[in-house]
Backbone as ProteinMPNN parsed JSONL, in Angstrom:
{"seq_chain_A": "MEAAVPSRLALSATRLSNHHAVAGERYSIYRGRCPNPAIPVTLVAAAPGKGGGVLDRPIEKVTPGRQSEFDVRKSRKMTPPYRVLLHNDNYNRREYVVQVLMKVIPGMTVDNAVNIMQEAHVNGLSVVIICSQSEAEDHCTSLRGNGLRSSIEPASGGC", "coords_chain_A": {"N_chain_A": [[-30.232, 83.461, -88.663], [-27.071, 81.395, -89.829], [-26.514, 77.87, -90.617], [-24.137, 76.093, -90.867], [-22.969, 73.243, -93.534], [-20.26, 70.903, -93.529], [-19.764, 70.047, -96.349], [-19.467, 73.052, -97.029], [-21.752, 74.704, -97.216], [-23.877, 76.803, -97.171], [-26.894, 76.843, -95.519], [-29.927, 78.157, -95.041], [-32.4, 78.65, -91.937], [-34.598, 78.359, -92.733], [-34.752, 76.569, -94.915], [-33.699, 74.536, -93.358], [-35.776, 73.642, -91.682], [-37.918, 72.829, -93.357], [-37.857, 69.828, -92.315], [-38.76, 67.614, -90.868], [-37.674, 65.837, -88.492], [-36.893, 63.702, -85.964], [-37.039, 62.835, -83.156], [-33.982, 60.941, -82.466], [-33.408, 59.896, -84.496], [-31.77, 60.314, -87.541], [-31.22, 62.263, -89.986], [-30.86, 63.001, -93.936], [-29.641, 66.504, -95.05], [-30.713, 66.546, -97.694], [-33.959, 64.528, -98.495], [-35.693, 62.076, -97.033], [-34.292, 59.454, -94.569], [-31.56, 58.443, -94.402], [-29.233, 57.517, -95.863], [-26.925, 55.811, -94.86], [-26.556, 55.5, -91.494], [-24.301, 55.387, -90.431], [-22.697, 57.477, -90.773], [-23.133, 60.519, -90.108], [-25.517, 63.203, -91.258], [-23.555, 66.604, -89.986], [-24.271, 69.505, -88.766], [-23.004, 72.278, -88.419], [-23.767, 75.48, -86.137], [-22.746, 78.299, -87.285], [-21.895, 82.039, -87.606], [-22.749, 84.576, -89.413], [-21.116, 85.201, -92.362], [-18.554, 84.294, -91.332], [-16.909, 82.538, -92.623], [-16.071, 78.637, -93.195], [-13.058, 78.84, -92.817], [-10.945, 76.891, -94.349], [-9.289, 78.024, -96.381], [-7.59, 79.875, -94.782], [-4.591, 80.811, -93.089], [-2.145, 78.511, -91.154], [-1.148, 79.156, -87.886], [1.68, 80.115, -86.764], [2.942, 79.093, -84.435], [5.607, 80.393, -81.839], [7.682, 79.2, -79.697], [8.575, 80.862, -76.976], [12.057, 82.332, -77.022], [12.964, 81.25, -79.075], [13.512, 81.613, -82.727], [11.929, 82.269, -85.462], [11.281, 80.631, -88.523], [10.705, 83.051, -90.632], [12.373, 84.503, -89.789], [14.628, 83.78, -89.517], [15.569, 83.205, -92.06], [15.396, 86.22, -92.723], [16.987, 87.864, -90.91], [19.385, 86.176, -91.795], [19.974, 87.68, -94.22], [19.711, 90.269, -94.196], [22.221, 90.363, -92.628], [25.868, 91.399, -93.405], [27.542, 90.655, -95.602], [30.15, 87.576, -96.088], [33.538, 87.137, -96.59], [35.144, 84.259, -96.943], [38.579, 83.239, -96.837], [41.266, 81.596, -98.269], [44.258, 80.4, -97.784], [47.306, 80.177, -99.559], [50.188, 77.658, -98.839], [52.339, 75.842, -98.103], [52.747, 73.293, -96.983], [51.144, 71.182, -96.715], [49.491, 68.587, -98.813], [47.463, 68.975, -102.477], [45.532, 67.308, -102.592], [44.704, 66.356, -100.243], [43.793, 69.633, -99.432], [41.427, 69.446, -101.202], [39.816, 67.545, -100.3], [40.026, 68.265, -97.855], [38.011, 70.981, -98.182], [35.653, 69.942, -99.421], [35.301, 68.244, -97.005], [34.343, 70.399, -95.139], [32.656, 72.668, -96.099], [29.624, 72.558, -96.983], [27.656, 71.154, -99.469], [30.13, 71.755, -101.693], [31.645, 70.645, -104.691], [33.765, 68.628, -105.935], [35.087, 69.639, -108.43], [34.417, 72.539, -108.097], [35.935, 72.27, -105.475], [39.004, 71.782, -106.567], [39.244, 73.72, -108.495], [38.94, 76.251, -106.314], [41.571, 74.85, -104.574], [43.474, 75.721, -106.413], [43.79, 77.625, -107.712], [44.176, 78.954, -105.073], [47.094, 78.105, -105.196], [48.223, 78.925, -107.313], [48.001, 82.003, -106.687], [48.271, 82.595, -104.701], [46.128, 82.776, -102.776], [42.223, 82.344, -102.558], [39.137, 83.051, -102.519], [36.876, 80.974, -101.027], [33.737, 80.879, -100.08], [31.096, 82.585, -99.82], [29.688, 84.232, -96.806], [27.202, 84.936, -94.743], [28.291, 86.558, -91.645], [28.454, 84.919, -89.119], [28.624, 82.097, -90.056], [30.718, 82.432, -91.515], [32.751, 82.394, -89.835], [32.531, 80.2, -88.614], [33.174, 78.365, -90.963], [36.169, 79.148, -91.034], [37.063, 78.263, -88.651], [36.742, 75.694, -88.715], [38.486, 75.046, -91.094], [41.116, 75.715, -90.263], [40.823, 74.488, -88.066], [41.369, 72.013, -89.415], [43.764, 72.157, -90.318], [44.337, 74.014, -92.156], [45.498, 77.343, -93.427], [43.387, 79.959, -93.467], [41.242, 82.438, -93.651], [39.043, 85.21, -92.772], [36.763, 87.892, -94.366], [34.66, 91.139, -94.797], [32.941, 90.991, -97.652], [32.808, 93.294, -100.019], [30.806, 95.174, -101.994], [28.503, 93.286, -101.933], [27.395, 89.846, -102.519]], "CA_chain_A": [[-29.061, 82.423, -88.264], [-27.31, 80.23, -90.966], [-26.032, 76.843, -90.524], [-22.931, 75.441, -92.129], [-22.476, 72.227, -93.852], [-19.315, 70.043, -93.508], [-19.519, 70.467, -97.348], [-19.654, 74.841, -96.927], [-22.55, 74.606, -97.919], [-24.578, 77.726, -95.818], [-27.896, 76.277, -95.208], [-30.628, 78.829, -94.352], [-32.373, 77.956, -90.669], [-36.028, 78.198, -93.22], [-34.273, 75.527, -95.126], [-33.644, 73.087, -92.267], [-36.963, 73.666, -91.093], [-38.753, 71.524, -93.927], [-37.575, 68.185, -92.468], [-39.5, 66.996, -89.586], [-37.035, 65.136, -87.569], [-37.56, 62.857, -84.725], [-35.68, 62.33, -81.567], [-33.178, 59.919, -82.279], [-33.852, 59.189, -85.742], [-30.479, 60.931, -88.472], [-31.8, 62.911, -91.795], [-29.697, 64.026, -94.619], [-29.748, 67.296, -95.638], [-32.339, 66.194, -99.172], [-34.876, 63.723, -98.049], [-35.843, 61.048, -95.936], [-33.797, 58.61, -93.762], [-29.81, 58.676, -94.339], [-28.425, 55.586, -96.351], [-25.913, 55.186, -93.909], [-26.734, 55.282, -90.361], [-23.109, 55.623, -89.853], [-22.629, 58.672, -91.298], [-24.822, 61.498, -89.655], [-25.084, 64.689, -91.172], [-23.444, 67.111, -88.667], [-24.898, 70.672, -88.635], [-22.297, 73.87, -87.42], [-24.115, 76.791, -86.493], [-21.846, 79.636, -88.122], [-21.849, 83.343, -87.632], [-22.809, 85.105, -91.506], [-19.656, 85.756, -93.34], [-17.357, 83.276, -90.523], [-16.902, 80.733, -93.011], [-14.77, 77.805, -92.244], [-11.575, 78.582, -92.621], [-10.248, 76.365, -94.948], [-8.086, 79.11, -97.23], [-7.312, 80.385, -93.395], [-3.31, 80.204, -93.017], [-2.618, 77.862, -89.791], [-0.27, 80.5, -86.756], [2.787, 79.747, -86.523], [3.757, 79.4, -82.933], [6.98, 80.32, -81.766], [7.992, 79.202, -78.714], [10.15, 81.911, -76.305], [13.521, 82.176, -76.944], [13.344, 80.919, -80.267], [12.991, 82.248, -83.716], [10.415, 81.498, -86.588], [11.978, 80.651, -89.716], [11.161, 83.872, -91.49], [12.665, 85.495, -88.687], [15.989, 83.241, -89.456], [15.765, 83.683, -93.367], [15.231, 87.691, -92.507], [18.813, 87.657, -90.247], [20.816, 86.184, -93.143], [19.586, 88.591, -95.696], [19.91, 91.645, -93.242], [23.587, 90.374, -91.946], [26.452, 91.977, -94.216], [28.146, 89.316, -96.256], [31.643, 87.588, -95.307], [34.017, 85.989, -97.725], [36.515, 83.057, -96.145], [39.842, 83.164, -97.955], [42.088, 80.468, -98.761], [45.701, 81.302, -98.162], [48.436, 79.141, -100.111], [50.911, 77.006, -97.957], [54.073, 74.592, -98.44], [53.01, 71.808, -96.086], [49.715, 70.664, -97.305], [49.413, 68.225, -100.603], [46.969, 69.378, -102.834], [44.179, 66.85, -102.908], [44.353, 66.753, -98.927], [43.178, 70.487, -99.314], [40.155, 69.233, -101.345], [39.273, 66.8, -99.345], [38.75, 69.444, -96.315], [36.892, 71.598, -98.589], [35.004, 68.746, -99.663], [34.196, 68.201, -95.546], [33.885, 71.654, -94.582], [32.15, 73.182, -96.794], [28.25, 72.219, -97.407], [27.6, 71.532, -101.047], [30.808, 71.679, -102.311], [31.946, 69.718, -105.021], [34.954, 68.06, -106.623], [35.104, 70.286, -109.238], [35.11, 73.536, -107.009], [37.292, 72.233, -104.328], [40.154, 71.572, -107.307], [39.53, 75.004, -108.959], [39.41, 76.784, -105.369], [42.932, 74.815, -103.937], [44.575, 75.614, -107.549], [43.682, 79.43, -107.514], [45.034, 79.963, -104.103], [47.982, 77.7, -104.583], [48.761, 79.679, -107.824], [47.628, 83.444, -107.001], [48.432, 82.9, -103.186], [44.766, 83.249, -102.1], [41.147, 82.589, -103.012], [38.027, 82.74, -101.773], [36.557, 79.636, -100.973], [32.781, 80.634, -99.912], [30.615, 84.1, -99.409], [28.428, 83.887, -96.41], [27.291, 85.447, -93.362], [29.728, 86.479, -90.476], [29.245, 83.894, -87.832], [28.999, 81.14, -90.85], [31.719, 82.794, -92.581], [33.693, 82.136, -88.869], [32.69, 78.277, -87.982], [33.974, 77.477, -91.619], [37.298, 79.411, -90.616], [37.857, 77.567, -87.92], [36.75, 74.059, -89.794], [39.604, 74.878, -92.137], [42.303, 75.907, -89.476], [40.968, 72.804, -87.489], [41.982, 70.389, -90.158], [45.328, 72.533, -91.095], [44.689, 75.067, -93.28], [45.462, 78.696, -93.406], [41.841, 80.871, -94.025], [40.748, 83.783, -92.658], [37.842, 85.767, -93.392], [36.958, 89.569, -95.131], [33.49, 91.6, -95.539], [32.76, 90.939, -98.559], [32.584, 94.443, -100.142], [29.827, 95.229, -103.072], [27.743, 92.886, -101.657], [26.964, 88.881, -103.159]], "C_chain_A": [[-28.769, 81.682, -89.539], [-26.711, 79.23, -90.065], [-25.105, 75.984, -91.65], [-22.612, 74.195, -92.105], [-20.807, 71.912, -93.782], [-18.871, 70.538, -95.406], [-18.746, 72.234, -98.229], [-20.152, 74.511, -97.51], [-23.331, 75.188, -96.908], [-26.036, 77.179, -96.438], [-28.876, 77.685, -94.44], [-31.776, 78.311, -92.649], [-34.271, 77.554, -91.774], [-35.677, 76.836, -94.413], [-34.516, 73.946, -94.18], [-35.022, 72.784, -92.252], [-38.103, 73.062, -91.575], [-38.972, 70.546, -93.581], [-38.112, 68.175, -91.188], [-38.849, 65.734, -89.136], [-37.512, 64.18, -86.581], [-36.69, 62.369, -84.041], [-35.406, 61.316, -82.11], [-33.353, 59.266, -83.595], [-32.521, 60.167, -87.087], [-31.393, 61.344, -90.223], [-30.968, 63.177, -92.456], [-30.552, 65.165, -95.089], [-31.018, 67.638, -97.18], [-33.038, 65.45, -99.075], [-35.11, 62.914, -97.707], [-34.354, 60.676, -95.209], [-32.503, 58.349, -94.685], [-30.228, 57.624, -94.628], [-27.56, 55.146, -95.753], [-26.077, 56.217, -92.39], [-25.173, 56.017, -89.74], [-22.284, 57.057, -90.062], [-23.349, 60.292, -91.711], [-24.496, 62.557, -89.905], [-24.863, 65.876, -90.035], [-23.673, 68.395, -88.815], [-23.98, 71.634, -88.161], [-23.153, 74.88, -87.236], [-22.58, 77.744, -86.248], [-22.249, 81.072, -88.191], [-21.615, 83.555, -89.166], [-21.521, 85.644, -91.768], [-18.077, 84.75, -91.839], [-18.203, 82.402, -91.206], [-15.949, 79.67, -92.555], [-13.959, 78.011, -92.669], [-10.468, 77.781, -93.624], [-8.885, 77.159, -96.116], [-7.665, 79.788, -95.916], [-5.917, 79.907, -93.567], [-2.994, 80.177, -91.269], [-1.326, 79.375, -89.208], [0.467, 79.507, -87.114], [2.848, 80.161, -85.2], [5.047, 79.237, -82.628], [7.266, 80.306, -80.328], [9.367, 80.252, -77.705], [11.472, 81.073, -76.581], [14.104, 81.446, -78.633], [12.983, 81.587, -81.241], [12.112, 81.972, -84.427], [11.517, 81.454, -87.6], [11.73, 81.135, -90.749], [11.71, 84.691, -91.016], [14.316, 85.046, -89.227], [16.602, 84.203, -91.306], [15.94, 85.63, -93.617], [16.488, 88.151, -92.46], [19.575, 87.492, -91.378], [20.838, 87.067, -94.363], [20.041, 90.052, -95.44], [21.778, 91.519, -93.071], [24.682, 91.088, -93.221], [27.17, 90.121, -94.658], [29.608, 89.016, -96.554], [32.068, 87.026, -96.337], [35.25, 85.204, -96.819], [37.612, 82.652, -97.704], [40.569, 81.993, -97.623], [43.208, 80.774, -98.752], [46.621, 79.798, -98.719], [49.439, 78.592, -98.669], [51.757, 75.754, -98.293], [53.526, 73.452, -98.059], [51.692, 70.699, -96.704], [49.347, 70.36, -98.905], [47.884, 68.7, -100.756], [45.267, 68.121, -102.65], [43.828, 66.789, -100.917], [42.966, 68.147, -98.86], [41.415, 70.356, -99.995], [39.334, 68.316, -100.956], [38.363, 68.162, -98.422], [38.084, 70.432, -96.359], [36.074, 71.177, -98.836], [34.051, 68.428, -98.123], [34.207, 69.193, -95.159], [32.942, 72.093, -94.822], [30.684, 72.853, -97.186], [28.32, 72.137, -98.983], [28.626, 72.093, -102.017], [31.462, 70.792, -103.365], [33.309, 69.447, -105.453], [35.585, 69.143, -107.348], [35.782, 71.561, -109.166], [36.328, 73.68, -106.022], [38.376, 72.481, -105.053], [40.192, 72.869, -107.541], [39.895, 76.399, -107.988], [41.445, 76.642, -104.764], [43.747, 75.35, -105.474], [44.645, 77.688, -107.936], [44.477, 79.768, -106.318], [46.577, 79.201, -104.41], [48.479, 78.744, -105.821], [49.146, 81.155, -107.43], [47.817, 83.525, -105.438], [47.568, 83.111, -102.443], [43.776, 82.947, -102.765], [39.792, 82.205, -102.0], [36.918, 81.918, -101.995], [34.753, 80.07, -101.049], [32.409, 82.523, -99.65], [29.226, 83.552, -98.428], [28.591, 84.897, -95.2], [28.831, 85.53, -92.154], [29.715, 84.97, -89.816], [29.066, 82.034, -88.854], [30.513, 81.338, -91.31], [33.314, 81.941, -90.931], [33.852, 80.781, -88.582], [33.42, 78.044, -89.702], [35.641, 77.784, -92.18], [38.12, 78.344, -90.085], [37.988, 76.53, -88.033], [37.976, 74.303, -90.614], [40.832, 75.343, -91.172], [42.436, 74.569, -88.85], [41.492, 71.731, -87.91], [43.437, 70.953, -91.35], [46.021, 73.512, -92.185], [44.353, 76.342, -92.984], [44.171, 79.147, -94.3], [41.79, 82.067, -92.818], [39.325, 84.05, -93.168], [37.808, 87.437, -93.513], [35.077, 89.542, -94.893], [33.526, 91.797, -96.947], [32.149, 92.45, -99.248], [31.868, 94.32, -101.678], [28.949, 94.314, -102.455], [27.824, 90.976, -101.98], [27.598, 89.155, -104.895]], "O_chain_A": [[-29.668, 81.319, -90.297], [-26.399, 79.534, -88.913], [-25.313, 75.481, -92.754], [-22.079, 73.713, -91.105], [-20.099, 72.888, -94.033], [-17.885, 71.22, -95.684], [-18.058, 72.499, -99.215], [-19.698, 73.932, -98.497], [-23.6, 74.552, -95.889], [-26.25, 77.11, -97.648], [-28.499, 78.145, -93.363], [-31.584, 77.106, -92.491], [-34.969, 76.589, -91.461], [-36.66, 76.136, -94.661], [-35.138, 72.889, -94.292], [-35.447, 71.749, -92.765], [-39.073, 72.744, -90.887], [-39.943, 69.937, -94.028], [-37.65, 69.021, -90.422], [-39.388, 64.65, -89.359], [-38.724, 63.973, -86.526], [-35.754, 61.612, -84.299], [-36.332, 60.552, -82.385], [-33.433, 58.04, -83.655], [-33.278, 61.078, -87.425], [-31.915, 60.71, -91.14], [-30.007, 63.686, -91.878], [-31.73, 65.075, -95.437], [-31.777, 68.563, -97.472], [-33.11, 65.216, -100.282], [-34.303, 62.259, -98.367], [-33.407, 61.461, -95.264], [-32.737, 58.003, -95.844], [-31.1, 56.899, -94.149], [-27.242, 53.982, -95.994], [-25.761, 57.403, -92.303], [-25.028, 56.888, -88.882], [-21.328, 57.451, -89.394], [-23.774, 60.891, -92.699], [-23.586, 63.154, -89.331], [-25.777, 66.136, -89.252], [-22.594, 68.658, -89.346], [-24.361, 71.9, -87.021], [-23.457, 75.386, -88.316], [-21.73, 77.781, -85.359], [-23.126, 81.261, -89.034], [-20.781, 83.053, -89.92], [-21.073, 86.634, -91.189], [-16.854, 84.89, -91.838], [-19.269, 81.827, -90.988], [-15.146, 79.843, -91.638], [-13.718, 77.024, -93.364], [-9.273, 78.078, -93.616], [-7.795, 76.679, -96.429], [-7.1, 80.783, -96.37], [-5.756, 78.801, -94.083], [-3.263, 81.015, -90.407], [-0.846, 80.258, -89.919], [0.182, 78.41, -87.596], [2.817, 81.335, -84.828], [5.689, 78.242, -82.965], [7.11, 81.355, -79.704], [10.594, 80.269, -77.798], [11.822, 79.898, -76.468], [15.23, 81.251, -79.093], [12.055, 82.352, -80.981], [11.275, 81.232, -83.909], [12.528, 82.152, -87.518], [12.034, 80.584, -91.807], [11.734, 85.783, -91.585], [15.158, 85.939, -89.323], [17.383, 85.102, -91.619], [16.53, 86.147, -94.566], [17.115, 88.671, -93.383], [20.281, 88.353, -91.902], [21.657, 87.066, -95.282], [20.584, 90.812, -96.241], [22.511, 92.464, -93.358], [23.99, 91.331, -94.21], [27.185, 89.0, -94.151], [30.316, 89.847, -97.122], [31.301, 86.421, -97.087], [36.105, 85.775, -96.142], [37.508, 82.155, -98.826], [40.343, 81.458, -96.538], [43.538, 81.509, -99.683], [46.508, 78.656, -98.274], [49.334, 79.169, -97.586], [51.316, 74.749, -98.851], [53.767, 72.475, -98.767], [51.737, 69.505, -97.003], [49.071, 71.125, -99.829], [47.122, 68.849, -99.801], [44.102, 68.518, -102.632], [42.758, 67.184, -100.455], [41.797, 68.008, -98.501], [40.436, 70.928, -99.516], [38.147, 68.31, -101.285], [37.249, 68.672, -98.3], [37.553, 70.978, -95.392], [35.135, 71.926, -98.567], [32.83, 68.37, -97.972], [33.863, 68.903, -94.013], [32.081, 72.092, -93.943], [30.761, 73.015, -98.404], [28.957, 72.948, -99.656], [28.278, 72.765, -102.987], [32.02, 69.884, -102.749], [34.064, 70.383, -105.188], [36.638, 69.59, -106.893], [36.867, 71.911, -109.629], [37.19, 74.53, -105.797], [39.065, 73.373, -104.56], [41.078, 73.471, -106.935], [40.64, 77.317, -108.331], [42.277, 77.535, -104.598], [44.965, 75.23, -105.344], [45.466, 78.535, -108.29], [45.326, 80.66, -106.353], [47.45, 79.781, -103.765], [49.262, 79.576, -105.362], [50.262, 81.608, -107.686], [47.488, 84.588, -104.911], [47.854, 83.622, -101.36], [44.033, 83.163, -103.949], [39.604, 81.38, -101.105], [36.124, 82.051, -102.926], [34.237, 79.634, -102.078], [33.21, 83.422, -99.391], [28.243, 82.897, -98.774], [29.6, 85.467, -94.784], [29.856, 84.869, -91.982], [30.587, 84.107, -89.909], [29.375, 80.978, -88.304], [31.323, 80.418, -91.419], [34.339, 81.281, -91.102], [34.92, 80.213, -88.352], [34.451, 77.38, -89.589], [36.257, 77.226, -93.088], [39.127, 77.753, -90.476], [39.031, 75.99, -87.666], [38.547, 73.219, -90.738], [41.837, 75.156, -91.858], [43.375, 73.773, -88.874], [41.951, 70.773, -87.288], [43.891, 70.549, -92.421], [47.106, 73.752, -92.715], [43.294, 76.659, -92.443], [43.952, 78.825, -95.467], [42.166, 82.329, -91.675], [38.626, 83.277, -93.823], [38.606, 88.166, -92.923], [34.353, 88.549, -94.828], [34.136, 92.758, -97.415], [30.983, 92.719, -98.961], [32.293, 93.488, -102.478], [27.992, 95.088, -102.44], [28.818, 90.685, -101.314], [27.332, 88.347, -105.784]]}, "name": "protein", "num_of_chains": 1, "seq": "MEAAVPSRLALSATRLSNHHAVAGERYSIYRGRCPNPAIPVTLVAAAPGKGGGVLDRPIEKVTPGRQSEFDVRKSRKMTPPYRVLLHNDNYNRREYVVQVLMKVIPGMTVDNAVNIMQEAHVNGLSVVIICSQSEAEDHCTSLRGNGLRSSIEPASGGC"}
């Protein structure tokens, strides 16, 4: 039988039997009395080949009804992408359109918002973002809620 020491050093029973421990005394595995009795050496019995588990990955516990982070990322990759389209209108000022785009779309910069607004103004339509269907619907609803004309469509050919 082997015993494992917290430093992950495996000791055989014969090496441990060389010490003559007296009840109540604390000995180190090296020689003699432990210099600091507040820090005793603890020995834990372990089955051979069943080491400490330092490199073991923690088990991810998922509560019922909730998805793990891996499942969420996997579902995002598997859902077909959708485009959020911004339509030109003659009612909203250009500055307002830029402000709404920056407020509604996460990570939208001023330069990107200006380019999207300008493309919609010149061509009548521009792509705001390509994302999953549920996110595209949320963005489209938010843009419409702020008075902008928008729609979504499946993105052919992926991202």
